C-alpha positions in Angstrom: 77.6 -28.1 -68.5 77.5 -27.8 -72.2 75.8 -26.8 -75.4 74.5 -30.1 -76.6 73.9 -33.0 -74.3 76.6 -35.7 -74.4 75.2 -38.4 -76.6 76.1 -40.3 -79.8 75.7 -37.0 -81.6 78.5 -35.3 -79.7 81.3 -34.0 -81.8 84.4 -33.6 -79.6 85.4 -34.1 -76.1 88.0 -32.4 -74.0 90.0 -35.6 -73.8 90.9 -35.4 -77.5 91.3 -31.7 -77.7 94.6 -30.7 -79.4 96.9 -28.1 -78.0 96.1 -24.5 -79.0 97.6 -23.1 -82.2 100.1 -20.2 -82.4 98.6 -16.7 -82.1 99.8 -15.8 -85.6 97.6 -18.5 -87.1 94.6 -17.3 -85.1 95.3 -13.7 -86.3 95.5 -14.9 -89.9 92.0 -16.4 -89.7 90.6 -13.5 -87.7 91.8 -11.1 -90.3 89.2 -12.5 -92.8 86.6 -10.5 -90.7 88.1 -7.3 -92.1 87.2 -8.4 -95.6 83.8 -9.5 -94.6 83.0 -6.3 -92.7 84.3 -4.1 -95.4 81.5 -5.5 -97.6 78.9 -5.1 -94.8 79.9 -1.4 -94.4 79.4 -0.8 -98.1 76.0 -2.5 -97.9 74.9 -0.3 -95.1 76.2 2.9 -96.6 75.7 2.6 -100.3 73.1 -0.1 -101.3 69.9 1.5 -100.1 70.4 4.7 -102.3 71.5 2.4 -105.2 68.2 0.4 -104.8 66.2 3.7 -105.2 68.4 4.7 -108.2 67.3 1.5 -109.9 63.7 2.5 -109.3 62.7 0.3 -106.3 60.3 2.2 -104.1 61.7 3.2 -100.7 59.0 1.3 -98.8 60.1 -2.0 -100.5 63.8 -1.4 -99.8 63.4 -2.6 -96.2 61.8 -5.9 -97.5 64.9 -6.6 -99.6 67.1 -6.2 -96.5 65.2 -9.1 -94.8 67.2 -11.5 -96.9 70.1 -11.1 -94.4 68.3 -12.5 -91.4 66.5 -15.1 -93.4 69.7 -16.4 -95.0 71.3 -16.2 -91.5 68.6 -18.4 -90.0 68.9 -21.1 -92.7 72.5 -20.9 -93.9 74.7 -20.6 -90.7 73.2 -23.5 -88.8 73.4 -25.8 -91.8 76.9 -24.7 -92.8 78.0 -25.2 -89.2 76.4 -28.6 -88.9 77.9 -30.0 -92.1 81.3 -28.3 -91.5 81.5 -30.1 -88.1 81.1 -33.5 -90.0 83.1 -33.0 -93.2 85.8 -35.6 -93.8 87.4 -34.3 -97.0 91.1 -33.8 -97.7 90.9 -30.0 -97.3 89.6 -30.0 -93.8 86.2 -29.1 -92.3 86.0 -25.3 -92.4 88.3 -24.4 -95.3 86.0 -25.5 -98.2 83.1 -23.4 -96.8 85.3 -20.4 -96.3 86.6 -20.7 -99.9 83.1 -21.3 -101.3 81.8 -18.2 -99.4 84.6 -16.1 -100.9 83.9 -17.2 -104.4 80.2 -16.5 -104.0 81.0 -13.0 -102.6 82.9 -12.3 -105.9 79.9 -13.5 -107.9 77.5 -11.3 -105.9 79.8 -8.3 -106.3 79.8 -8.7 -110.0 76.0 -9.1 -110.2 75.3 -6.1 -107.9 77.9 -3.8 -109.6 76.9 -4.6 -113.1 73.1 -4.9 -112.5 72.4 -1.6 -114.3 74.6 -2.6 -117.2 73.1 -6.1 -117.5 69.6 -4.7 -117.3 70.3 -2.2 -120.0 71.9 -4.9 -122.2 68.7 -6.9 -122.0 66.1 -4.2 -122.5 66.0 -1.6 -119.7 65.6 2.0 -120.8 67.9 4.6 -119.4 66.5 7.4 -117.1 66.6 10.1 -119.8 64.7 7.8 -122.1 61.9 6.9 -119.6 62.3 9.1 -116.5 61.0 7.5 -113.2 60.4 4.1 -114.7 61.8 1.2 -112.7 64.6 -0.8 -114.4 62.9 -4.1 -113.9 65.7 -6.3 -115.3 68.4 -4.5 -113.4 66.3 -4.8 -110.2 66.0 -8.6 -110.8 69.8 -9.0 -111.2 70.4 -6.8 -108.2 68.0 -8.8 -105.9 69.7 -12.1 -107.0 73.1 -10.6 -106.3 72.0 -9.2 -103.0 70.7 -12.5 -101.8 73.9 -14.3 -103.0 76.0 -11.7 -101.1 74.1 -12.3 -97.8 74.2 -16.1 -98.2 78.0 -16.0 -98.9 78.7 -13.7 -96.0 76.8 -16.1 -93.7 78.8 -19.0 -95.2 82.0 -17.1 -94.3 81.3 -15.9 -90.8 80.2 -19.1 -89.2 83.1 -21.3 -90.4 85.7 -18.5 -89.7 84.5 -18.3 -86.1 84.4 -22.1 -85.8 87.9 -22.4 -87.1 89.0 -19.8 -84.5 87.4 -22.1 -81.9 89.2 -25.1 -83.3 92.6 -23.3 -83.3 92.0 -22.2 -79.7 91.7 -25.8 -78.4 90.3 -26.0 -74.9 91.8 -22.7 -73.7 89.0 -20.5 -72.7 91.3 -17.5 -72.5 92.6 -18.1 -76.0 89.0 -18.6 -77.3 88.0 -15.2 -75.8 91.1 -13.5 -77.3 90.4 -15.1 -80.7 86.9 -13.8 -80.8 87.9 -10.3 -79.6 90.5 -10.3 -82.3 87.8 -11.1 -84.8 85.8 -8.2 -83.4 88.8 -6.0 -83.8 89.2 -6.8 -87.4 85.5 -6.2 -87.9 86.0 -2.7 -86.6 89.0 -2.2 -89.0 86.8 -3.5 -91.9 84.1 -1.0 -90.9 86.5 1.9 -90.9 87.9 1.0 -94.3 84.4 0.4 -95.7 83.0 3.7 -94.5 86.1 5.5 -95.8 85.8 3.9 -99.2 82.0 4.6 -99.4 82.6 8.2 -98.6 84.8 8.8 -101.6 83.2 10.1 -104.8 86.1 9.9 -107.2 87.2 6.3 -107.1 85.9 5.6 -110.6 88.3 8.2 -111.9 91.3 6.1 -111.0 92.8 4.4 -114.1 92.1 1.0 -112.7 88.3 1.7 -112.4 87.6 3.9 -115.4 85.7 1.1 -117.1 83.1 1.3 -114.3 81.3 4.4 -115.7 79.0 3.4 -118.5 75.8 4.9 -120.2 73.7 2.8 -117.8 75.9 3.4 -114.7 76.2 7.0 -113.5 78.9 8.4 -111.2 77.3 7.0 -108.0 76.9 3.6 -109.6 80.5 3.6 -110.9 81.8 4.5 -107.4 79.8 1.7 -105.9 81.3 -0.7 -108.5 84.8 0.5 -107.6 84.2 0.0 -103.9 82.9 -3.5 -104.3 85.8 -4.5 -106.5 88.2 -3.2 -103.7 86.1 -5.2 -101.2 86.3 -8.4 -103.2 90.1 -8.0 -103.7 90.7 -7.5 -100.0 88.6 -10.5 -99.1 90.3 -12.7 -101.6 93.7 -11.6 -100.4 93.0 -12.2 -96.7 91.3 -15.6 -97.4 94.0 -16.9 -99.6 96.7 -15.9 -97.1 94.8 -17.5 -94.2 93.9 -20.7 -95.9 97.5 -21.1 -97.3 99.0 -20.5 -93.9 96.6 -22.3 -91.6 96.3 -25.7 -93.2 93.5 -27.8 -91.7 94.3 -31.5 -91.2 91.7 -33.8 -93.0 89.6 -35.7 -90.5 89.5 -39.5 -90.6 87.1 -41.0 -88.1 89.4 -44.0 -87.6 92.6 -42.0 -86.8 91.4 -38.6 -85.6 91.8 -39.2 -81.9 95.5 -38.4 -81.7 96.5 -35.5 -79.6 98.7 -34.1 -82.3 95.8 -33.3 -84.7 95.8 -29.5 -85.1 92.0 -29.2 -85.2 89.5 -30.9 -83.0 87.5 -33.5 -85.0 84.1 -35.1 -84.4 84.1 -38.4 -82.5 83.8 -41.7 -84.2 80.5 -42.2 -82.5 78.9 -39.4 -84.3 80.3 -40.6 -87.7 78.4 -43.9 -87.2 75.2 -42.2 -86.1 72.8 -42.6 -89.0 69.9 -40.6 -87.7 71.9 -37.6 -86.6 70.5 -34.3 -88.0 70.6 -30.6 -87.4 67.1 -30.8 -86.0 68.1 -33.5 -83.5 71.0 -31.5 -82.4 68.8 -28.4 -81.9 66.4 -30.5 -79.8 69.3 -31.6 -77.6 70.4 -28.1 -76.7 71.4 -28.0 -73.0 70.5 -25.3 -70.5 73.7 -23.3 -70.8 73.2 -22.8 -74.5 69.5 -21.9 -74.0 70.5 -19.3 -71.5 73.1 -17.9 -73.9 70.5 -17.8 -76.7 68.0 -16.0 -74.5 70.5 -13.3 -73.4 71.8 -12.9 -76.9 68.3 -12.5 -78.3 67.4 -9.8 -75.7 70.7 -8.1 -76.5 69.9 -7.9 -80.2 66.3 -6.8 -79.6 68.1 -3.8 -78.0 70.6 -3.3 -80.8 68.5 -3.5 -83.9 66.4 -0.4 -83.5 69.7 1.5 -83.3 71.2 -0.4 -86.2 68.2 0.4 -88.4 67.6 4.0 -87.5 70.9 5.5 -86.1 71.5 7.9 -89.0 67.8 8.6 -89.5 67.7 9.6 -85.8 70.4 12.1 -86.4 68.7 13.5 -89.5 65.2 13.6 -88.0 65.2 14.0 -84.2 68.6 15.6 -83.7 68.8 17.9 -86.7 65.1 18.4 -87.1 65.1 17.6 -90.8 62.8 15.5 -93.0 63.5 13.0 -95.8 60.5 14.5 -97.7 58.9 17.9 -97.9 60.4 21.3 -98.1 63.9 21.6 -99.6 65.4 23.3 -96.6 64.1 20.5 -94.3 65.5 17.8 -96.7 68.9 19.5 -96.8 68.9 19.6 -93.0 68.1 15.9 -92.9 70.9 15.1 -95.3 73.3 17.0 -93.1 72.1 15.0 -90.1 72.6 11.7 -92.0 76.1 12.7 -92.9 76.8 13.5 -89.3 75.4 10.1 -88.4 77.9 8.6 -90.9 80.6 10.4 -89.0 79.3 8.9 -85.8 79.4 5.4 -87.3 83.0 6.0 -88.2 83.8 7.0 -84.6 81.9 4.0 -83.4 84.0 1.7 -85.6 87.2 3.2 -84.3 86.2 2.7 -80.7 85.1 -0.9 -81.6 88.5 -1.6 -83.1 90.5 -0.5 -80.0 88.1 -1.7 -77.3 88.1 -5.2 -78.8 91.8 -5.5 -77.9 90.9 -4.9 -74.2 88.1 -7.4 -73.9 90.2 -10.4 -72.8 91.9 -8.4 -70.0 88.6 -7.1 -68.9 87.0 -10.5 -69.0 89.7 -11.9 -66.8 89.4 -9.2 -64.3 85.6 -8.9 -64.1 84.5 -12.2 -65.3 82.7 -12.8 -68.6 79.2 -12.6 -67.1 79.7 -9.4 -65.2 81.5 -7.8 -68.2 78.6 -8.5 -70.5 76.1 -7.3 -67.9 77.9 -4.0 -67.4 78.2 -3.2 -71.1 74.5 -4.1 -71.7 73.7 -1.6 -68.9 75.9 1.0 -70.7 73.9 0.2 -73.9 70.7 1.0 -72.0 72.1 4.2 -70.7 73.1 5.3 -74.2 69.5 4.7 -75.4 68.2 6.7 -72.6 70.5 9.5 -73.7 69.1 9.4 -77.2 65.7 10.3 -75.7 67.3 13.1 -73.6 69.2 14.5 -76.6 66.0 14.4 -78.7 64.0 16.3 -76.2 66.8 18.9 -75.7 67.1 19.4 -79.4 63.3 19.8 -79.8 63.3 22.5 -77.0 66.2 24.3 -78.6 64.3 24.4 -82.0 61.1 25.7 -80.3 63.1 28.4 -78.5 64.7 29.5 -81.8 61.4 29.5 -83.6 59.8 31.7 -81.0 62.8 34.0 -80.9 62.8 34.2 -84.7 59.1 34.9 -85.0 58.4 31.7 -86.9 59.8 28.4 -88.1 63.6 28.4 -88.1 65.4 25.7 -90.0 69.0 25.6 -88.6 71.4 23.0 -87.4 71.4 22.1 -83.8 74.0 23.7 -81.5 77.5 22.3 -81.1 76.7 20.9 -77.7 73.8 18.8 -79.0 75.9 17.6 -82.0 78.8 16.6 -79.7 76.4 14.8 -77.3 74.9 12.8 -80.2 78.3 11.9 -81.6 79.4 10.9 -78.1 76.6 8.4 -78.0 77.8 6.8 -81.2 81.3 6.6 -79.7 80.4 5.1 -76.4 78.2 2.5 -78.1 81.5 1.1 -79.6 82.2 -0.4 -76.1 79.1 -2.7 -75.8 79.3 -3.4 -79.6 82.8 -4.8 -79.2 81.6 -7.2 -76.4 78.5 -8.1 -78.5 80.6 -9.1 -81.4 82.9 -11.3 -79.4 81.6 -12.6 -76.0 78.5 -14.6 -77.1 80.5 -16.4 -79.8 83.4 -17.1 -77.4 80.9 -18.5 -74.8 79.3 -20.7 -77.4 82.7 -22.2 -78.3 83.5 -22.7 -74.6 80.2 -24.4 -73.9 80.8 -26.6 -76.9 84.2 -27.7 -75.5 82.5 -28.5 -72.2 80.0 -30.8 -73.7 81.8 -32.1 -76.8 79.4 -30.2 -79.1 80.4 -29.1 -82.6 81.9 -25.6 -83.0 80.1 -25.0 -86.3 76.6 -25.9 -85.1 77.0 -24.1 -81.8 78.0 -20.8 -83.5 75.3 -21.3 -86.1 72.6 -21.6 -83.4 73.9 -18.4 -81.8 73.3 -16.7 -85.1 69.6 -17.8 -84.9 69.2 -15.6 -81.8 70.6 -12.7 -83.8 68.5 -13.1 -87.0 65.1 -13.7 -85.4 65.1 -10.4 -83.4 66.3 -8.6 -86.6 63.3 -9.9 -88.5 60.9 -9.0 -85.7 62.3 -5.4 -85.4 62.5 -4.9 -89.2 58.9 -5.9 -89.7 57.4 -4.5 -86.5 59.3 -1.3 -85.6 57.6 0.8 -88.4 54.0 0.0 -87.4 55.0 0.3 -83.7 56.5 3.7 -84.2 53.5 4.9 -86.2 51.1 3.7 -83.5 52.9 5.9 -80.9 53.1 9.0 -83.0 55.9 8.3 -85.4 59.6 9.0 -85.2 62.3 6.6 -83.9 61.9 7.0 -80.1 59.2 4.3 -79.6 61.6 1.7 -81.1 64.5 3.1 -79.0 62.4 2.8 -75.8 61.9 -0.9 -76.6 65.6 -1.2 -77.1 66.3 0.5 -73.8 64.1 -2.0 -71.9 65.6 -4.9 -73.7 69.1 -3.7 -73.0 68.5 -3.4 -69.2 66.8 -6.8 -69.1 69.7 -8.4 -71.1 72.1 -6.8 -68.6 70.4 -8.6 -65.7 70.2 -11.8 -67.7 73.9 -11.8 -68.6 75.0 -11.2 -65.1 72.7 -13.8 -63.5 71.3 -16.4 -65.9 74.4 -17.6 -67.7 76.0 -20.6 -66.2 79.7 -20.4 -65.4 81.8 -22.6 -67.7 83.7 -25.4 -66.1 87.4 -24.7 -65.6 86.9 -21.1 -66.5 90.0 -19.1 -67.0 
């Protein structure tokens, strides 16, 4: 069974798979995930407030975030397809990884200096025209934001594909490589959230230039964080690329067993009508089942990804992002508590990722993914329970106080909410590794290309993200507002994906 049916478009076969590479090389490539995820954490924690600082209305901020899934739908499959077929002297994945890193640096400069560039070309400062959008700065920011998402997608797909190449036909090593990638993602999250939480980075001598008349303290800190992010990514990428040298692929000589990375077959090189669309049409049943389960899994995840800190501020703490000052302050406290929860979640993700391969060998990949999806559903049920308990507690305090009482929830409710964040690190670690490992394994079974297979998996992540991003707001409003309607949808999707993972996914051949 396989990803893409064996045909003239197949890219590799088990017969010409090279032996697996040393673990140190796999670790060097996987470490790039820390640099990528450092930037993602900064995006999640810092960029939405920065968008509003530039004058973009809050309701339009969500539209800007759609560039992530849109670029993921287009970029990753195309990059994967062409990286499978590249014949240049620097290998197949390395040029895309380097290009993605360069584009990240360009995007960081555009985003960080958007306010300065806008002011240089005519934007007025806030004290000159209070409340007026900085249109030129917004234009520079939007371009930089799109470039950042495109470059991140250029990086992730080839990095995971290179891990699959280095793992050879060893299913155990493929699972371990992807779990190590997940572990570095957790480390990048922790570093990113820690950096984003600092408010004095711009005071360091190295970053004093970041504060300008057009860029206030918040903006200067954001600049500093993104410079650190770019430097970390450049360092990790250069080390990995220099240490793990891809062998250039020659269709006439690339069938030797000693080749370090698995190449496409000669048949595919001579196929003139081969295209990404043809490859997608040829997807075999195992890959379709993997895409279905992954899609359901991410329908469950995205309501939480979009609204986790808002849930803490609104439902758990009882605050509001608008209205009376005391309610706004309570909401802010809840959001900060949610940020602490995300930090806990990232730490759990980091350590659980190291245990995925032993668990997969003991339970089997299908059962493991089914169990953690069931845990995901239970966690979402607990968000509903915690919300109701917090509401009853506020009602009780209000009656006891003779009117509306605006106070933080009890320590028990806070602890329960943070526990949900922490436990969710377990299914998140599996979500970040197992689907990609299975795509690589299926591609070895059929001779499909690593890059395209992993790019197609990304489609089943980006499409649910677009649906949830566009539909959750109206859906929540139709059922009385708040975050619980979207969480209920996530609960149902989590349980369905649990059943699908345990029953629908075909068992790979020669599984180990």
